N, C-alpha and C positions, 0 to 999 in steps of 0.2 A: 504493500500500500504506500502511496506517495502523497505528500502535501504539495500542492501546485497552485499556480495562479489560475484565473478563469480563462486565460488565453489558450487557444488551441493552435496547432500547426496549420499552416496555410493549406486550404483545400479541404479541411475536415469540417464537417457540420454535425453538431450534437443535437440529438432529439431532446426536447425539453418536456419534462413531465413533473407531476407532484410526487408520485410514488412509483418506484420500480419494484415489481414483484418478480422474484426469481422462482420459477416453478409454476407450471400450469396444471397441476393436479387439483383435486377437489378443494383443498384448503386455499391454494393460490387463487382459484377462480372466485371463491367466496370472499377472499380479501379484496378483490376488485369491486365486488358488490358493496361491501362495507365501506370501502373508501369512497365509492361513488355516492353512496347515501349521505356522505359528509361533504360532498362537493369537491372531491379530490380526483384528479385524472391519473390513470395508470398506464404504464407500459409493462408488458409481461415477456420474460425471457424463458425459454425452455429448450433443453438440449434435444428433446424428441421432436419429430417432424409434425406431430399433431398434439392437440391439447389432451389433458386427461391423466397424465402421469402414469403410475402403475395401473390405474383402473382401465386405461386404454391399452397400454403396452402389454400387460400381463394377463388380465382377466376381464375383458369387457363383457363376457357373458356370465360372469360369476355373480350370484345374488348376494346382496348386502342386507343384513337384517337389523342393523342398529341405527338407521337413519330415522329420526322422528317423523311420524305421520306416514311412514312407508313400512308396512309389515315386512316387505321385501322389495328390493329394487335391484335390477341388474346394474353392474358398475358402469357400463356404457350409457345406460339411460340416465343415471345420476349425473354423469358428466354433461350430457346433452341439456339437462334441466339447469345445471349450474351455469353453463355457457349462455343459455337464454336469459337467466337471471342477471348476469353481468352485462349482457349486450346493450341495454339502454344507456350505459355509461361509456360506450365506445372505447373499450380498451384496445391498445395497439399490441398485437402479438408479434414476437420475433422468435419463430420456431426453427428448430434445427440449429440453434446457436447456444453456445455456452458462455456464461459470464466469466470473464477472465481477469482483466486488470481493473483495479479500483484506485481512484484518486480522490483526495479530499481538496476541494477548491477553497480559496480564501474566503469566498462568500458563505462557506459552511455547507454548500451543496456537494453532492457526491457524483462523480463521473465514472461510469462503467463502460469498458470496451469489451465487446464480445469476440468470440473466436472467428467471426466473419468480418470483424472490423467495424461493426455498428457501435456508435458512441451515443450513450444516453446519459443525460444529467437529470438528477432527481433530488428532491429535498430529503427523502428518506428511502430506505430499502426494506422490503419485507422478504425474507428468505423463507420460501415455502417449498423447499426442495425435497421433501420427504426424506428418504435415506440417501439422497444424493444420487450420483451415478451408481449403478449396481450391476452385479453379475451373479449368476447362480453358484451355489456351493455344490460342486459336482461330487457324486459318490465315487470312491476310489475303485472303479471297476476297469480292468484292463480292456483297452480298445473301445471305450464308450464313445469317444469322439466320432467314430465312424457311423454311429447310429443317431447322433444328435440331430434334431429338427427333421428327422425322417420317421423314427419310431421311438426315440427317447426324447422327452420334452421336460422342460422346467417351468412351463407355463401352459395355459390353455386359452386359446383365442376363440375357438368354435367348438361347442359341445358336439355338433354334428360330425366332426372329424372322427369321433370315437364310437359312432353308431355301429352296433353289431360286433364290436371288437372285444377281445380278451385283454383287459387292462390291469397292469400291476401298478398300484399307487403306493409309493414308499414315503414315509415321514409320519410325524406325530403332531404336527401343528395345525393351525386353522386351514391352511390351503389343502392339506391332505384330507382332512375331515370334510370340508365344505365341497371339494370336488368329488369325493366319493358319493356324497349325498346327491349332488347335482347330476352325476353321470349314471346313477343307479337305474334310471329308466330308459337309457339309450344304449349302454354297453351290454354286450352279451354276458360278461362275467367281470367282476372286479375283485382283485386280491389286494387286501390292505396289509402291507408289510410294515411292521413296527417292532422295535426291540423290547418294548415293554407294554403292559396293558394300559398304563396311564397315558393319556394324550394331553398335549399342551394347547388345547383349543377351548372354545367357549363351552361351558358345561351343557347348555341346551343342545348344541350341535353334536357333542359327543353322545348324549343320550339318544338323539335321533339316529345317529349312525348305528349304535348298538341295537336299537329297536329294529331298524331295517335289516341288519345282519341276522337277527334272530327270527325273522319271519320265515314261515315254512317254504315259501317260494322265492326266497331271497337270492339275488344275483351277487350278493356281497359275501366274501369269505374272509374272515379275520385270520391272517397268518402272523401269529404272535406267540412267543417272542422270537422273531427272526430278523436277520439283517441281509441286505443284498450281498451276493457272493460272486456271481459271474453272469455274463450275457452270452446268448447263442444266437446266431443268425448270419446273414450274408447280404451284401449289396445295400447296406444301410437299414435293413429290416430285421428286427429281432424275431426269433421263433420261440424263444424261451428265456426264462430268468431263473437262475439258481439262487436259492436263499439258504442261509445257515443259521441254526439255532445257537444258543449260548454255549453248547458243548461241542460245536463244530459239525454237527450232523447236517448234511446237505439235502435239500429237497428241490426238485425241479418242477417249474410251473410253465405250462405252455402259455405263451402270451404274444400278442400282436403289438403292444405298446407298453412303455414304462413311463410313468409320471413320477419324477423324483423331486420331492419338495423338502429340501433341507436348508431353506432360507437363502438370503441374499448377502453378498459381501458389499457393504456400502463404501463409497469413496466420495468425498466432498470436492475433490479436484482443487481448482484454483482458490476456492473459497477458504481453504485451509490456511491461506497466506494473508487473509484479510484482518487478522487480529481479533478473531471472534472467540478466542479462548476455548477452542474445540476440545471436547473430551469424549473419547470413544465414538467418534463420528457424529456426535451431537453438539448442538450449540446451547450452552447454558444461557438462560434468560431470566429476567425479573418476572415473577409470576403475574404481577399486576399490570405490567405494560408490555411484556414480551420483548423488551429491548435487550440486546446482547451487551457484551463488554465493550463493543465498539459503538460509539455514539452514533445515533441515527440509523443504525442497522438493527432490525427486528427479526425475530425468527418465530415461525408458527408451524403447527402440525408436527409430524413425526420427527423432524430434524431438531425441534426445540426440546429442551429438557429442563426440569426443575424438580424439587422434591415431590414425590407422590404423583408424578405425571401419569395420566392415563392415555395410552396410545389408542385413541378412538378418533374417527373422523369428526364426530360431533365436538370433541375437545378442541380439535384444530379449528373448527368453525368459531367457537367461542374465543379462541386466541386471536383469530383474524379480526374479530370485532374489537377486542382489547387493543391490539396494535393500531388499528385505524384511529381509534379515539386518542391514543397516545401521540400519534403523528399529527393530528389535526392542528394543535397549537404551533407546530413547527412550520406547517404550510401556511397557516393563517395566524401569525403572531399578533397578540392583542385582541383577537376576535373571540368573544365569549361563546362557548358552545353550550346550548341548552339541549340536554338529552331528551329526545322524544321517541316514542314507539313508532315503528314503520306504519302501523295502522292509522296513526294520526298524521304522520308526515307525508306518506305516500311516496311516489317516485316519479321521475320524469316520464 
C-alpha cells in the first residue's frame, strides 16, 4: 500500500465512486443495496466472469435453507433476486478483474488498480470476498487429475448431469450432506463415504439424510466409517472407487462419478498486502462497524471475523448494513443520518 498524491500519470483516468465493493457474491450484492439506500454509489470488482461468487461458480442449483422468508431457494435464484434488488442503484460491475494495488490519496480517498489496469477511486472499500480466491482440497488419490471435470468433481453446477448415475459422495460437511439430499431423486445410487458417523453439517440436514438413507426404497447407502482409497477407470471416466475402513480393509464400489467435498483452500491474493491484519485468511473487524485495521476499509461476510462470528449468509447481510451506515459519514461528512425503515423510506 502506498501514500500518494491525487495526481495520476498522464493518460490514466480513474473511475470515481463513493464505495468500492470487492466481491460480487450475495453479501457484496446486498452491500450495494444498503449503500444505495443511503444515497451512496458503488463500483463492484470480482475476479469471476459473472456475479454470484461461490453461489454461481460452485453450486447454482444447490438449495439454501436459511434465507429469511424462503423455506428454500436455489443459490442461482438468490443471486438473481439480489442483483434485481441492487439494480435500481446502478452499480458498475468490473468482472473478471482482481483488485491488486491500493493507494491512499492525500484527500483521504482510496485508489485501487485492478489486474486489467482499471483504476477506481472511492471514499471507502467494502471487502466482501468470501474466502477469497479458492481451490478444492483434493483427496490424495493416485492419478485423480486424469478424471477431474470428467467424472471426478469438486462442485456441482447441474443436478441433471448426474441423472441415472452411480455417484460416490465423499466428505462430512454441508456440501456432502446437502448434495446427497439434492441428488437422491435423480441419481441411480448414491454412496456416502465418510470416516466417521458424525457429520459437520446442519443438524436438520443430517437428520434428513439419515431418514432418506433408512427408507426401504432408498437410493442412498451410508459407507461409514470408510475413506477413499483408489480410483479405477480409463479415458477420464471412472468405473469404480475403492474405499478402506479404519483397519485397512478395502471395499470396491462400482461408480460413474465421484463428488469429493473436502473444503476449499482460501487465498486472499493481493489483499494480503493491504495492511488488513489478516489472520488465517480472514480479516478481523470491529463488530459494530465492520471496519478493519486499515482505515476506510471494511470487511463483511465470510472473509470478516470477530469473536463468536456466525458464518451465515444472513450474518453477512447484517454486516453489509452495518458497514454502509459506518461509511455514510465518510461520504457525507457533517450530514446527519436519520435511520428509517425501508418500508417508510422506500427506494428509487
